[in-house]
Structures are given as structure tokens and as C-alpha cells.
C-alpha positions in Angstrom: -8.3 0.5 16.5 -5.9 -2.4 17.1 -7.7 -3.4 20.4 -11.3 -2.4 20.1 -12.8 -1.5 23.5 -10.4 0.3 25.8 -10.5 2.6 28.8 -10.9 6.2 27.8 -9.2 8.9 29.9 -9.7 12.6 29.2 -8.1 14.0 32.3 -4.7 13.7 34.0 -4.5 10.9 36.5 -2.3 10.7 39.6 -0.3 7.8 40.8 -2.7 5.5 42.6 -5.9 7.0 41.1 -8.7 4.5 41.3 -9.5 5.3 37.6 -6.4 3.5 36.6 -8.3 0.3 37.3 -11.2 1.1 35.1 -12.6 -1.6 32.8 -12.9 -1.2 29.1 -15.1 1.5 27.6 -17.1 0.6 24.5 -15.7 1.2 21.0 -18.5 3.8 20.6 -17.1 5.9 23.5 -13.6 5.6 22.3 -14.4 6.5 18.7 -16.7 9.4 19.7 -13.9 10.9 21.9 -11.2 10.4 19.2 -13.4 12.4 16.7 -14.2 15.0 19.4 -10.4 15.5 20.0 -9.8 15.7 16.3 -12.5 18.3 15.9 -10.9 20.3 18.7 -7.6 20.1 16.9 -9.1 21.2 13.6 -10.6 24.2 15.3 -7.5 25.2 17.2 -4.6 24.5 14.7 -3.5 26.9 12.0 -3.5 25.8 8.3 -0.4 24.2 7.0 2.6 26.5 6.8 5.5 24.0 7.3 4.7 20.6 5.9 6.5 18.7 8.6 4.5 20.3 11.4 1.1 19.3 12.6 -1.6 21.6 11.2 -5.3 21.9 10.7 -4.9 20.2 7.3 -3.2 17.2 8.9 -5.9 16.9 11.6 -8.6 16.9 8.8 -6.7 14.2 6.9 -6.5 12.1 10.1 -10.2 12.6 10.8 -11.0 11.5 7.2 -8.8 8.4 7.6 -10.2 7.5 11.1 -13.8 7.9 10.0 -13.4 5.9 6.9 -11.9 3.1 8.9 -14.7 3.1 11.5 -17.4 3.3 8.8 -16.0 0.3 7.0 -15.5 -1.6 10.2 -19.1 -1.1 11.2 -20.4 -2.0 7.7 -18.4 -5.2 7.2 -18.0 -6.4 10.8 -21.5 -5.6 11.9 -22.5 -2.5 13.7 -24.7 0.5 13.4 -24.3 4.0 12.0 -21.9 3.1 9.2 -23.5 5.8 7.1 -22.8 8.4 9.8 -19.1 7.7 9.7 -18.9 7.5 5.9 -20.5 10.9 5.9 -18.0 12.3 8.4 -15.1 10.8 6.3 -16.6 12.3 3.1 -17.1 15.7 4.7 -13.6 15.9 6.1 -12.1 14.9 2.7 -14.4 17.4 0.9 -13.1 20.2 3.2 -9.5 19.5 2.2 -10.6 19.4 -1.5 -11.8 23.0 -1.3 -9.6 25.4 -3.4 -8.8 27.5 -0.3 -6.5 24.8 1.0 -4.5 24.8 -2.3 -4.0 21.1 -2.7 -3.6 19.4 -6.1 -1.8 16.3 -7.4 1.9 16.7 -8.0 2.6 16.5 -11.7 6.4 16.1 -11.9 8.4 16.6 -15.0 6.2 14.5 -17.2 3.4 11.8 -16.8 5.9 8.9 -17.2 7.8 10.1 -14.2 5.2 12.0 -12.1 4.3 9.3 -9.6 7.9 8.1 -9.2 9.2 11.6 -8.7 6.7 12.3 -6.0 8.4 9.9 -3.6 12.1 10.8 -4.0 12.0 14.4 -2.7 14.2 15.7 0.1 11.7 18.3 1.1 7.9 18.6 0.6 7.7 22.2 1.5 5.9 23.8 -1.5 4.7 20.4 -2.8 1.1 20.8 -3.8 0.1 17.2 -2.8 1.7 16.5 0.5 -0.2 17.5 3.6 2.2 16.2 6.3 5.6 14.6 5.9 8.4 13.3 8.1 11.8 15.0 7.5 15.1 13.2 7.2 18.5 14.9 7.4 21.9 13.1 7.7 23.5 16.3 9.0 21.1 16.0 12.0 21.8 12.3 12.5 18.2 11.7 11.3 18.4 9.8 8.1 17.0 6.8 6.4 18.3 3.7 4.7 15.7 3.2 2.1 17.6 3.7 -1.2 20.7 1.8 0.1 18.6 -1.2 1.2 16.9 -1.3 -2.2 20.1 -1.0 -4.2 22.1 -3.5 -2.1 19.4 -6.0 -1.4 19.8 -5.8 2.4 16.1 -5.8 2.5 14.8 -7.6 -0.6 11.7 -5.6 -1.3 9.2 -7.1 -3.8 5.6 -6.6 -4.6 3.3 -9.7 -4.7 1.9 -11.3 -7.8 -1.5 -10.4 -6.4 -0.6 -6.7 -6.5 1.0 -7.0 -9.9 -2.2 -8.5 -11.3 -4.2 -5.7 -9.8 -2.6 -3.1 -12.2 -5.0 -2.7 -15.1 -4.0 -3.2 -18.7 -3.5 0.0 -20.6 -6.8 -0.5 -22.4 -8.5 -0.2 -19.0 -9.4 -3.9 -18.7 -8.4 -6.3 -16.0 -5.2 -8.2 -16.8 -7.0 -11.5 -17.4 -9.6 -9.9 -19.6 -7.4 -7.9 -21.9 -6.5 -9.1 -25.4 -3.1 -7.4 -24.9 -2.0 -10.1 -22.4 -2.0 -13.8 -22.1 -2.1 -16.1 -19.0 1.4 -17.1 -17.9 3.2 -14.6 -20.0 6.8 -13.7 -19.0 7.9 -10.7 -17.0 8.7 -8.4 -19.9 5.3 -9.0 -21.6 3.5 -8.7 -18.3 4.9 -5.3 -17.6 4.1 -3.9 -21.1 0.9 -2.0 -21.8 -0.1 -1.6 -18.1 -1.3 1.2 -15.9 1.7 3.5 -16.0 2.1 3.5 -12.3 3.3 -0.1 -12.5 6.6 0.9 -14.1 7.0 3.8 -11.7 6.7 1.4 -8.8 8.7 -1.6 -9.9 11.7 -2.0 -12.2 11.7 -3.8 -15.6 14.7 -5.2 -17.5 13.2 -4.2 -20.9 14.8 -1.7 -23.2 13.0 1.5 -24.0 12.9 5.2 -23.5 11.4 4.6 -20.1 13.1 1.4 -19.1 11.8 2.2 -15.7 11.9 5.9 -15.1 15.3 7.3 -16.2 15.7 7.7 -19.9 18.6 5.7 -21.3 19.6 4.2 -18.0 19.1 0.8 -16.3 18.3 0.6 -12.6 20.8 -1.2 -10.5 18.2 -3.3 -8.7 18.0 -7.0 -9.4 14.8 -8.6 -10.5 15.7 -11.8 -8.7 14.4 -13.7 -5.7 15.5 -13.0 -2.2 18.5 -15.3 -1.5 18.4 -16.5 -5.1 21.4 -14.5 -6.3 23.0 -17.6 -4.8 20.9 -20.5 -3.8 21.6 -24.1 -3.0 19.7 -26.8 -4.7 20.6 -30.4 -4.0 23.8 -29.3 -2.4 24.8 -27.3 -5.5 25.3 -23.6 -5.3 23.8 -21.5 -8.1 25.0 -17.9 -8.6 22.4 -16.5 -11.0 24.0 -13.2 -11.4 27.2 -14.8 -12.8 25.7 -17.5 -14.9 27.1 -17.7 -18.4 23.7 -18.4 -19.8 21.8 -15.7 -17.9 20.5 -12.8 -20.0 19.9 -10.9 -16.8 23.2 -9.0 -16.8 21.5 -5.9 -15.6 20.7 -7.6 -12.3 24.1 -7.3 -10.7 22.9 -5.7 -7.4 20.2 -6.0 -4.9 17.5 -8.6 -4.7 13.7 -9.0 -4.7 11.7 -11.4 -2.6 9.2 -11.9 -5.3 10.9 -11.0 -8.6 9.1 -7.7 -8.8 11.7 -5.2 -7.4 10.3 -2.1 -5.8 11.7 1.3 -7.0 9.1 3.5 -5.3 11.1 5.6 -2.8 14.4 4.6 -4.5 16.6 7.5 -5.4 19.8 6.4 -7.3 21.4 9.8 -6.6 21.6 9.2 -2.9 24.8 8.2 -1.2 24.6 4.4 -0.9 28.2 3.8 0.3 27.3 3.9 4.0 24.3 3.3 6.2 21.8 6.0 7.1 22.7 8.6 4.5 19.2 8.8 2.9 17.6 12.2 3.0 14.3 11.7 1.1 11.4 12.7 3.2 8.4 10.5 3.9 4.8 11.6 3.1 2.4 10.8 6.0 -0.7 12.3 4.5 -1.1 13.3 0.8 -3.9 14.6 -1.3 -4.2 11.5 -3.3 -5.4 9.6 -0.3 -7.9 12.3 0.5 -9.4 11.9 -3.1 -9.6 8.1 -2.6 -11.3 8.5 0.8 -13.8 10.8 -0.8 -14.5 8.4 -3.7 -14.8 5.4 -1.4 -17.1 7.1 1.1 -19.3 8.5 -1.7 -19.6 5.0 -3.3 -20.4 3.3 0.0 -23.1 6.0 0.6 -24.5 5.4 -2.9 -24.2 9.0 -4.0 -26.3 9.7 -7.1 -23.7 11.6 -9.2 -20.9 9.1 -8.8 -19.4 9.8 -12.2 -18.8 13.4 -11.2 -17.1 12.1 -8.0 -14.9 9.7 -10.0 -13.9 12.5 -12.4 -12.5 14.6 -9.6 -10.9 11.7 -7.7 -9.9 8.4 -9.3 -9.7 9.8 -12.8 -7.5 12.6 -11.7 -5.0 10.0 -10.3 -5.1 8.2 -13.7 -4.7 11.5 -15.6 -1.6 12.4 -13.6 0.3 9.4 -15.0 -1.1 9.5 -18.5 -3.6 6.6 -18.0 -6.2 7.8 -20.4 -9.0 5.3 -19.6 -11.4 6.9 -17.0 -13.2 4.8 -14.4 -17.0 4.8 -15.0 -19.9 3.9 -12.7 -20.3 0.6 -14.6 -16.8 -1.0 -14.7 -16.1 -4.4 -16.2 -16.6 -7.0 -13.5 -13.3 -8.6 -12.4 -13.6 -12.1 -11.0 -10.3 -11.6 -9.1 -11.7 -8.6 -7.3 -15.0 -10.4 -6.6 -13.1 -13.3 -5.0 -10.9 -10.8 -3.0 -13.8 -8.6 -1.9 -16.8 -11.0 -1.7 -18.8 -9.3 1.1 -19.8 -6.1 -0.8 -23.5 -5.9 -1.4 -25.6 -3.5 -3.5 -25.8 -2.4 -7.1 -22.4 -0.6 -7.1 -20.4 -3.4 -5.6 -18.1 -3.7 -8.7 -17.5 0.1 -8.5 -16.5 -0.1 -4.9 -14.1 -3.0 -5.8 -12.5 -0.8 -8.5 -12.0 2.1 -6.1 -10.3 -0.4 -3.7 -8.1 -1.5 -6.6 -7.2 2.1 -7.2 -6.4 2.6 -3.5 -4.2 -0.5 -3.5 -2.2 0.6 -6.6 -1.9 4.3 -5.7 -0.9 3.9 -2.0 1.3 0.8 -2.2 4.1 0.9 0.3 2.5 3.7 2.4 1.4 1.6 5.3 -2.4 1.5 4.6 -3.0 -2.0 3.1 -3.1 -4.1 6.2 -5.6 -1.8 7.9 -7.7 -1.8 4.7 -7.7 -5.6 5.0 -8.9 -5.4 8.6 -11.7 -2.8 8.0 -13.0 -4.5 4.9 -12.9 -7.9 6.7 -11.0 -9.7 4.0 -8.4 -11.5 6.1 -8.8 -14.5 3.9 -6.4 -12.9 1.4 -3.6 -13.2 3.9 -4.0 -17.0 3.9 -3.3 -17.4 0.2 0.0 -18.6 -1.1 2.5 -15.9 -1.8 3.2 -15.9 -5.5 6.1 -14.3 -7.3 6.6 -13.7 -11.0 6.4 -16.2 -13.8 9.9 -17.2 -14.9 10.6 -15.5 -18.3 12.4 -17.7 -20.8 13.7 -14.6 -22.5 15.6 -13.7 -19.3 16.6 -17.1 -17.9 18.1 -20.1 -19.5 16.1 -23.4 -19.3 18.7 -24.8 -16.9 18.2 -21.8 -14.6 14.5 -22.0 -14.7 14.6 -25.7 -13.9 16.8 -25.2 -10.9 14.7 -22.3 -9.7 11.6 -24.4 -10.0 13.1 -27.3 -8.1 14.4 -24.9 -5.4 11.2 -23.0 -4.9 8.3 -24.8 -6.6 5.7 -23.5 -9.0 2.1 -22.6 -8.2 -0.8 -23.6 -10.5 -0.7 -20.2 -12.2 2.9 -20.7 -13.3 4.5 -18.3 -10.9 7.1 -19.1 -8.2 6.0 -20.2 -4.8 7.9 -17.5 -2.8 7.8 -19.0 0.7 6.5 -22.6 0.1 9.8 -24.4 0.8 11.3 -21.7 3.1 8.4 -21.2 5.6 7.0 -24.4 7.1 4.1 -22.7 9.0 1.1 -22.0 6.9 -0.6 -18.6 7.2 -3.5 -18.8 9.6 -5.4 -15.5 9.8 -8.6 -16.2 11.6 -11.5 -14.2 13.1 -9.6 -13.4 16.3 -6.8 -11.6 14.3 -9.0 -8.7 13.4 -8.2 -7.4 16.8 -5.0 -7.8 18.8 -4.7 -9.3 22.2 -4.5 -6.9 25.0 -1.0 -6.8 26.4 -0.6 -9.5 29.1 1.3 -7.1 31.4 -1.5 -4.6 31.3 -4.1 -7.2 32.1 -1.9 -8.4 35.0 -1.8 -4.8 36.4 -5.5 -4.2 35.8 -7.6 -7.4 35.9 -10.7 -5.2 35.1 -9.4 -5.1 31.5 -10.6 -8.7 31.1 -12.1 -10.5 29.3 -9.6 -10.3 26.5 -10.6 -9.9 22.9 -12.5 -12.9 21.4 -10.2 -15.9 20.7 -7.2 -14.6 22.7 -8.1 -16.0 26.2 
């Protein structure tokens, strides 16, 4: 899907075969053959027995993902048969939703922890939600570094202000519409009374039973900007973690590029004293994505009984975390989403936007968002300024805020400009970026691959 039209081969070629110099086959041929191969795999493979091994279930999940991508691409980039592929995606997802496959959402120990606990497991065998996972085991020299990097700040993970604003208020309203929140509020107020997944995805310095996810404990991950534990402003070094005035004494480790530190996938019980000791496994396909694929495909197809669809998909995801406001077929229009997704037509456009919101929130950090941006043709969102959090006067002294503002800059909405003074090149996602350039070395070997994708020659 990265390159569009490509040569399709379905038989073994020998060195020197003339077919090696074929030109590009159409996207239609490529997609048709991908789905054909997936159908063959679905027919031949056994149902899941070991979660880290490819199975019929995983092939169905991949088919649902592929068909949803292709359907959306055709609808929003121009092309025929979008309904055909939405239907294929819907049917593949519906198959996995049948009781005989045994999938359900993982509930965890309690709603306030369920989403977080899903992503810190060392094995997904027996997990009711995970369809396929990648295993990690330090004893086999196959481990990850995720928890260590989060705790030490080696990679300063941070969600964007854009994603933070996508989490609904606990009353089910968009953040800007809810009476529970005010524009420009500080971090602690911003994190209160939100979709419970927010505090199971990022950390908060606030006190409370569920300060983040562990009762009575603070998370040793700083809610500070990348490189702002110590920054230089006007040749003066500022160490925020040691400031006498700072009320952010919990932020003694780690870093965040945006001020919203990620804790999804972070397990504080893992050994962080050395590199590559992490043993939490990585979900590749999970049932939550299947529910979201089914909901989106049904909404795009204009299914008549959408409320029933929402009740077994999106509303199950909300129910899992104790978010007791169901999505209905007539959601409150959100101007933010209308600006983000302007090219949706039809009477249920706002519902499709809400399903997209749900997908973004639920699958954050799982490698899906960029391809969603491509298939929905909303590359304009990548050209916006990267905003961080609004400096909270209850957490920083006026002197610290002033120095941070002069060191980074403030956007019109009151949040920090994350990259404004650090990255001189402005983002420039254009029409050509929806497809990658064909590799130059491949075009040199086979001139019949030309012309390159539009804009790359």
C-alpha cells in the first residue's frame, strides 16, 4: 500500500527470468491478489491455538485491516468499488466477532486499570482479546527496551495536544463543549473528568486513588519536555527538576517531548537497570481493532441499524473502562473533528468522525494512525504546529513558565510550541506523500517500473 501500482508475481522466478523486468501492475490487480492470498490462508490455517503463531484468526484480522484501508482509499482518493471493500472488511470482522472464535474485550482487575493492564502482559496466551502477538524473552536474547526508555527518558515519549484534546469529557461532550472544562486550563484540570482511557495512557501528577493507575503510588515518569529537564535560555542553564520553586517534585526521572508522558506499555515492575530486559509482549492484532473496523465499515456503508452496531462495538470499548456515556447515531458535532476530517459526505458524517475519534484514542501507539491519515486523505493534519501542554501555574513557578515560554514559544491556544525553535524546516506533507517514491535502485535495475509515483520524478 506504500507504493500503489507494483509488479505482481505469483510464481517462483529464476535468475534472468524476463518477468523480472515487468512493468507495474495496477492497484486493482495487486489488491485482488492480496485478498485472494488471504482467503487461501484463512481456508488453510487452523484457528488460533498459540497466540504468537499465525492462525486463521490472524489472517481474518489482516484481511479486515487490508480491506478497510483499500475501501477508504478508494472513497477518499477517488476510485470505484469502495462499497465492495467496506463490505469485505465488515464481513471479515463479523466472522471474528462470532462466539465460536471466543474473543471478548480484556477486563483486567477493574475498569480503572483494564486498558492499562492489557498492554503490560508478558504473555497473551489465554488473553481473550489478543488475536496475534509478538513474544519477548530476555532469556532468549529477544527482549525490548520500552519500559526502560519511558522511565529514563532515553526516548521522550509524549502524546500531542491534538490527541489530548480528542479524549472526550466524562459527560460525553467534546472538550471544548463541556462545562466541566475551560479553554487554556492547566494540566491537572485538563486531565480530570475525561474519558478514563486518558489516565491509563498518560501520567498525571495529581493526587488521588488512581493518580494514574497504581493506587497510592506515583509514576516515576516526568511530565516535562524533551530536553527541558535542563535547557539553555540566553546562555543560562535551567534544571527544572531541581528548581527550588518547582512543585513538580514527582518528575525526577524520564522526559516527555510534549508534556504528556506516555505510560501505555510501561511496566514499573520490569528491570530497568540495563538495556533490553523488557519482557512484555506486543499485541499485533486485538479484538478491539476488529470492533472498530466493523463499526467504521458499517457507518461508511450506511447500515440502517447503526445503534445496534455501536452498542456491540464502540460502546463496549467505553464500557470496559467505565465510560458510561454511549455513542449514539446523532453525536454532538465537534468543530475540531470537522476541521480534521473535512471530506466526509452524507448524513452520518459526524458519526463517522466520532468512530474515527474512538479509533485514535483506543489504538494510540499501536502503529495505525499514520496509515489512517493516508487512507482518509487528511495529510493536512501533519502540517499543523505540534502543540504540547498548557503550562500549569499550580505545577511551575512564574519564573519557570517565563523561561519555558522564552525557550520554546507559546501557540495561540496557550500551549507550548514543541518544535518551533528546534526544527527549522516546516512540515510539508503534500499530495505526492500519500504514496512513497519507488526505490531508486529498483528503477535503475528495471526501467520498466517508471514512471515513478506522481510528484517523485
